[in-house]
C-alpha positions as CSV (number, residue, x, y, z in Angstrom):
1,M,-34.7,245.4,322.2
2,N,-31.3,246.5,323.5
3,Y,-31.3,243.5,325.8
4,S,-32.2,240.9,323.1
5,K,-29.4,242.3,320.9
6,S,-27.0,241.9,323.8
7,I,-28.2,238.1,324.3
8,F,-27.8,237.6,320.5
9,L,-24.2,239.0,320.5
10,I,-23.2,236.9,323.6
11,L,-24.7,233.7,322.3
12,L,-22.9,234.6,318.7
13,M,-19.7,234.9,320.5
14,I,-20.0,231.6,322.4
15,S,-20.9,229.8,319.3
16,C,-18.2,231.0,317.4
17,Q,-15.8,230.0,320.1
18,L,-17.4,226.4,320.2
19,F,-16.9,225.9,316.4
20,S,-13.6,227.6,315.7
21,Q,-10.7,225.5,314.5
22,T,-7.0,225.7,315.2
23,T,-3.9,224.4,313.4
24,G,-0.6,223.1,314.8
25,S,2.6,221.8,313.3
26,R,5.2,219.4,314.4
27,N,8.6,218.8,313.0
28,V,9.4,215.3,311.7
29,A,12.9,214.1,311.4
30,V,13.4,211.7,308.4
31,T,16.6,209.8,308.0
32,L,17.3,207.7,304.8
33,P,20.8,206.1,304.8
34,V,23.0,205.6,301.8
35,V,22.5,202.0,301.1
36,T,24.6,199.5,298.8
37,L,23.9,196.0,299.2
38,M,24.2,193.2,296.7
39,D,24.4,189.3,296.7
40,I,24.0,186.4,294.3
41,E,21.2,184.0,295.1
42,P,20.9,181.1,295.6
43,S,24.3,180.3,297.3
44,G,26.5,177.6,296.1
45,T,28.6,176.9,293.2
46,I,28.1,176.2,289.4
47,S,29.5,173.3,287.7
48,L,30.1,173.5,284.1
49,N,31.5,170.3,282.4
50,Y,32.5,169.6,278.9
51,T,31.5,166.4,277.4
52,A,34.0,164.2,275.4
53,P,32.9,163.0,272.0
54,T,32.0,159.4,271.5
55,E,33.4,159.4,267.9
56,A,37.0,160.1,266.9
57,G,37.1,163.4,265.0
58,N,34.2,165.1,266.8
59,A,34.7,168.2,268.9
60,I,34.1,168.2,272.6
61,T,30.6,169.5,273.5
62,A,30.6,172.7,275.7
63,P,28.2,172.5,278.7
64,V,24.6,174.1,278.6
65,A,24.6,177.6,279.8
66,N,23.8,177.9,283.5
67,T,20.8,180.3,284.4
68,S,20.6,179.3,288.1
69,K,22.1,182.5,289.6
70,W,20.4,185.8,290.3
71,I,21.9,189.2,291.1
72,N,20.0,191.0,294.1
73,Y,20.5,194.6,295.3
74,T,19.3,197.4,297.3
75,S,20.4,201.1,296.6
76,A,19.8,204.3,298.1
77,I,22.1,206.9,296.8
78,A,23.2,210.2,298.2
79,P,21.5,213.4,297.0
80,S,23.2,214.3,293.8
81,G,25.0,210.9,294.0
82,L,26.0,208.9,290.9
83,S,24.1,205.9,289.8
84,R,25.7,202.7,290.7
85,R,26.9,199.7,288.6
86,I,27.7,196.0,289.0
87,T,31.0,194.7,287.7
88,A,32.2,191.2,287.2
89,S,35.8,189.6,286.9
90,V,37.4,186.2,287.4
91,N,40.3,185.3,289.5
92,Q,42.0,183.3,286.5
93,T,41.2,182.6,282.9
94,I,41.5,179.0,281.5
95,P,43.4,178.7,278.3
96,G,41.3,178.0,275.2
97,I,38.1,178.7,277.0
98,D,36.0,181.9,277.3
99,I,33.7,182.2,280.2
100,K,30.8,184.5,279.2
101,I,28.2,186.1,281.3
102,Q,25.1,188.2,280.5
103,A,22.6,189.8,283.0
104,A,18.9,189.8,282.0
105,T,16.5,192.6,282.5
106,A,15.4,192.9,286.1
107,S,12.3,190.9,286.9
108,G,10.5,190.0,290.2
109,S,9.1,191.9,293.1
110,G,11.5,195.0,293.0
111,G,11.0,198.6,292.3
112,G,12.8,202.1,291.7
113,T,15.4,202.8,289.2
114,L,16.6,199.3,288.4
115,G,19.7,198.8,286.5
116,V,20.2,198.1,282.8
117,P,22.1,195.1,281.8
118,S,25.3,195.3,279.5
119,A,25.7,193.1,276.4
120,Q,27.2,189.7,277.0
121,I,31.0,190.0,278.1
122,T,33.8,187.6,278.2
123,L,35.0,187.7,281.6
124,T,38.8,188.5,282.4
125,T,40.7,189.3,285.5
126,V,39.7,192.9,285.0
127,A,36.4,194.1,286.1
128,Q,33.9,194.7,283.5
129,T,30.2,196.3,283.9
130,V,27.4,193.8,283.8
131,I,24.7,196.2,285.0
132,S,24.6,200.1,285.0
133,G,22.3,202.9,285.9
134,I,21.2,201.7,289.2
135,G,19.5,204.4,291.3
136,G,17.3,204.2,294.3
137,A,16.1,200.6,293.9
138,F,15.5,197.1,295.3
139,T,15.3,194.0,293.2
140,G,13.5,191.7,295.8
141,N,15.3,188.9,297.4
142,G,16.2,185.6,296.2
143,S,15.8,183.5,293.1
144,N,13.5,184.8,290.5
145,N,14.0,188.4,291.8
146,G,16.6,190.8,290.3
147,H,18.7,189.9,287.2
148,Q,18.9,186.4,286.2
149,L,22.6,185.5,285.0
150,T,23.6,183.3,282.1
151,V,27.1,181.9,282.4
152,T,28.3,180.2,279.3
153,L,31.7,178.5,278.4
154,V,33.0,178.9,274.9
155,T,35.9,177.2,273.3
156,N,38.0,179.9,271.7
157,N,41.2,177.9,270.9
158,Y,41.4,174.1,270.6
159,S,45.2,174.1,270.5
160,S,45.3,175.7,274.0
161,L,43.0,173.2,275.7
162,N,44.5,171.0,278.3
163,A,42.6,168.2,280.3
164,R,41.7,169.5,283.8
165,S,39.4,168.4,286.7
166,N,37.3,170.7,288.8
167,T,39.3,174.0,288.2
168,P,38.0,176.6,290.5
169,V,37.3,179.8,288.7
170,I,35.9,182.5,291.1
171,I,33.6,185.1,289.7
172,T,33.7,188.3,291.8
173,Y,30.7,190.8,291.5
174,T,31.2,194.2,292.9
175,I,28.5,197.0,293.2
176,T,30.0,200.6,292.9
177,E,29.4,204.2,291.9
């Protein structure tokens, strides 16, 4: 019987070694850079043209608001970093006319902590916040992704209006912390 106990113990030790498990670990280095990218889609200019009245005594007609442009962005902030915002300004104002802008709530294929649009603003040569609270996020690329922009012209003072043709006004958008 001693002999059978020895064989049993040897077989038990072999089977334990055959079915035992081991674990291991490896270090993985992860790099996520700080990213701040923004653009306006599609490229190209916007033309906003007033229409002359056809009857004496009537006011000129302001152009229909333009909604063809979209703000796209990608943002990865630093640890404990501040949220980002997008501002807008113009290179010049036109006497008698307000250029107004409004960003819509983000839509499309993006994700993350997308920004919150401000109320409609009247653009000046001083940068004003259009979208705030952008965290780690992406909006998707191109039209129909991100924040749709509505650009409107409003006459603010008829006595300041002067005839002009193709006056270029540049809207500058900036993403910053």
